[in-house]
N, C-alpha and C positions, 0 to 999 in steps of 0.2 A: 504494500500500500504506500509506503514511503517513497518508493521509486516513482509511482504514479504521480504523487503530489509534487515531487521534485521536477519531473518532466513537464508538468502542467503549470508550474509556478509563473512563467512569463504571461500566461493567459489570465492570471488573477488581476494583474494591474491593468491590462488593456481591455479586459472584458470580451475577448475574442470568442469565447465559448458560451457567453450568456445567451440563454434561450434555447440552446441545443439540448438534445436528449442523450443520455448515456445508458447503456445496457451492460449488465454483468453476465458473463458466461464463464462458469468455472466448474471443473470436475472436482469431486471429493469422494474419497472412499466411503464415507458415511452418508453421502447424499445431502439433500436439502436440509434435513433437520439440524445439522450441526453448523450451518452456515450463517446463522443469525448475526454474529459479530462481524463477519465479513460484509454482509449486506448493509448492516448499519454503518460501517466505516465508509463503504462506497457511497451510500446515500448522503452522508455528511460531507464527503469530499465534493460530490456533485453540487450540493447546495452551496458550498463555499465558492465554487466556480460560477455560480449563477445558472447552473444547468438543472434539468429535471430528470427524474429517474423514470426510465422507460420500461423497466422490468428486468427479469433475470431468468436464466436457465442454469440451474444448479444440478448438474448431471451426476449421477452415481457412477463413478469410474475411478480406477486406480492406475492401470497400465496404459501406456500409449496405444491409441487405436481402439480402446475398449468401448468408447462411446458409439463407434460405428456399429457395434453389435446390439445396440439398445435403440430400436426404432421409436420407442415412446419418447426418448430424450430428443432425438432428431425432430420428431413431430412438434415438441414443445418449442424448439428453436425456430422452426419454420413458422409456427403460429405467432410467435412473438415478432418475428421479422415482418410478417404480413400485417399484423396489427399496427405496426409503426410505419407502414408504407415502404418497407425495405425489400419486399419481394419483387 
């Protein structure tokens, strides 16, 4: 999270991201139930930048490529993208 904040720090002063949406896509071995603190930090970071939270896909996965074997997670990502006009 700190790296994200460091990389986006120039946009805080100039407001270049104000009004934009951010989405969180993250794999976790435990899945969505354990990601509350991550989502909270992400939402606070977006708020600080003047952005809005568009949603998240918190896939249950551990190994590289594992999400590809979970069509329900891919469907969630596609639905989120479509709801935000990204499809």
